[in-house]
C-alpha positions as CSV (number, residue, x, y, z in Angstrom):
1,M,140.5,51.2,120.0
2,D,142.6,53.7,118.2
3,A,141.3,54.9,114.9
4,S,143.0,53.6,111.7
5,V,145.3,55.8,109.7
6,V,144.5,56.3,106.0
7,L,147.4,55.0,104.0
8,D,148.0,55.5,100.3
9,P,149.9,53.0,98.0
10,V,153.2,54.7,98.6
11,D,152.8,54.5,102.4
12,L,151.9,50.8,102.1
13,Q,155.0,50.2,100.0
14,L,157.2,52.0,102.5
15,L,155.8,49.9,105.3
16,R,156.3,46.7,103.4
17,L,159.9,47.6,102.7
18,L,160.7,48.8,106.2
19,Q,159.1,45.7,107.8
20,N,161.5,43.6,105.7
21,D,164.5,45.7,106.5
22,A,164.2,48.6,108.9
23,R,167.8,49.6,108.1
24,T,167.0,50.5,104.5
25,T,168.2,54.1,103.8
26,Y,165.8,56.8,102.8
27,R,167.6,57.2,99.5
28,D,167.0,53.4,98.7
29,L,163.4,53.6,100.0
30,A,162.7,56.6,97.9
31,A,164.2,55.0,94.8
32,R,162.2,51.8,95.3
33,V,158.8,53.6,95.8
34,G,159.5,56.3,93.2
35,V,159.5,59.5,95.3
36,A,162.2,62.0,96.2
37,P,164.3,61.2,99.3
38,S,162.9,64.3,101.1
39,T,159.3,63.1,100.4
40,C,160.3,59.6,101.7
41,L,161.7,61.1,104.9
42,D,158.6,63.2,105.4
43,R,156.3,60.2,104.9
44,V,158.2,58.0,107.3
45,A,158.2,60.8,109.9
46,R,154.4,61.2,109.4
47,L,154.0,57.4,109.9
48,R,156.0,57.6,113.1
49,R,154.0,60.7,114.4
50,S,150.7,59.0,113.7
51,G,151.8,55.9,115.6
52,V,151.7,53.5,112.6
53,I,155.5,52.9,113.0
54,L,156.0,52.2,116.7
55,G,159.8,51.8,116.7
56,H,162.7,49.6,115.4
57,Q,163.8,46.5,117.1
58,L,166.8,44.3,116.8
59,R,165.9,40.6,116.5
60,L,168.2,38.2,118.3
61,D,168.5,34.4,118.2
62,P,167.6,33.2,121.7
63,A,169.5,29.9,121.2
64,K,172.8,31.9,120.5
65,L,172.2,33.7,123.8
66,G,171.9,30.5,125.8
67,R,168.1,30.5,125.7
68,G,167.4,27.7,123.3
69,L,164.1,26.5,124.8
70,Q,161.0,28.6,124.2
71,A,157.6,28.0,125.7
72,L,154.1,29.6,125.9
73,L,152.7,29.8,129.5
74,S,149.0,30.0,129.8
75,V,148.4,31.7,133.2
76,Q,145.1,32.0,135.1
77,V,145.0,34.7,137.8
78,R,142.5,34.6,140.6
79,P,140.9,36.8,141.5
80,H,141.2,38.5,138.2
81,R,140.9,42.1,139.5
82,R,142.4,45.4,138.3
83,E,144.5,45.9,141.4
84,L,146.3,42.5,140.6
85,V,146.6,42.9,136.8
86,G,149.0,45.9,136.8
87,P,151.5,44.5,139.3
88,F,151.4,41.0,137.8
89,V,152.0,42.2,134.3
90,E,154.9,44.5,135.4
91,R,156.5,41.6,137.3
92,V,156.3,39.3,134.3
93,R,157.6,42.0,131.9
94,A,160.6,42.5,134.2
95,L,161.6,38.8,133.9
96,P,164.6,38.4,131.6
97,E,163.0,35.2,130.2
98,A,159.8,36.9,129.2
99,R,159.5,37.8,125.5
100,T,155.8,38.8,125.1
101,V,152.8,39.0,127.4
102,F,149.2,38.9,126.2
103,H,146.1,39.6,128.3
104,L,143.4,37.3,127.0
105,T,139.7,36.5,127.1
106,G,138.6,33.0,127.9
107,P,139.7,30.5,130.6
108,D,143.3,31.8,130.7
109,D,144.0,35.4,131.6
110,Y,147.6,35.7,130.1
111,L,149.8,34.0,127.5
112,V,153.5,34.6,128.2
113,H,156.1,33.7,125.6
114,V,159.4,32.8,127.4
115,A,162.9,31.8,126.3
116,V,165.0,29.8,128.8
117,A,168.2,27.8,128.9
118,D,166.8,24.4,129.3
119,M,164.0,22.3,130.9
120,A,165.4,22.8,134.4
121,D,165.4,26.6,133.8
122,L,161.8,26.4,132.6
123,Q,160.8,24.5,135.7
124,R,162.5,27.0,137.9
125,L,160.8,29.9,136.1
126,V,157.3,28.3,136.4
127,L,157.7,27.3,140.1
128,D,159.6,30.4,141.4
129,E,158.1,33.2,139.3
130,F,154.6,32.1,138.5
131,T,153.0,29.3,140.7
132,S,154.6,30.8,143.8
133,R,152.6,34.0,143.4
134,R,149.4,34.0,145.4
135,E,147.3,35.4,142.6
136,V,148.3,32.7,140.1
137,A,145.7,29.9,140.1
138,R,147.1,27.8,137.3
139,V,149.9,27.7,134.7
140,E,149.9,25.5,131.6
141,T,153.1,25.1,129.7
142,R,153.5,24.5,125.9
143,L,156.9,24.0,124.4
144,I,157.6,25.7,121.1
145,F,159.3,23.4,118.6
146,Q,159.7,25.9,115.9
147,Q,158.4,29.3,114.9
148,W,158.1,31.3,111.6
149,E,157.9,35.0,111.0
150,C,155.0,36.0,108.8
151,G,154.7,38.6,106.1
152,P,154.4,42.4,106.7
153,L,151.3,43.7,108.6
154,L,149.1,45.6,106.3
155,P,145.6,47.1,106.6
156,P,142.7,44.8,105.7
157,G,142.2,44.5,101.9
158,H,145.8,45.2,101.1
159,A,147.2,41.7,100.7
160,E,150.9,41.3,99.9
161,S,151.4,41.2,96.2
């Protein structure tokens, strides 16, 4: 595990603001947290260098891109050995339908969030890209009816106020 980074109240406020809108200008961020724009720029750069800020992503609506059906695939790989894990994960990550891949403990080895066009597309994906693989022992599919984004991620003990 990576060591936590010590964050002061200004850092936490910057992270809250940037998680809500990563396009906020440094001038606006600085004004909202009460520091000079150059200080704000330095702090955000430090948060990037330390790995607290990993990047910026554009969020897209899967339905508007023709991928209106989302599902979670619980995948069991057998045998669950290192030489199969890397190639399996890379293959799944290369699928245009895959949104996120989690390596898990418990009866299932992976949880894969996918976005597909429709039920036939989901069936094709499961049969052609998962169950056809020799190392995949089982796939369990759960449809996502709706999802919600949650508040900003903050260190323990720093609840959103």
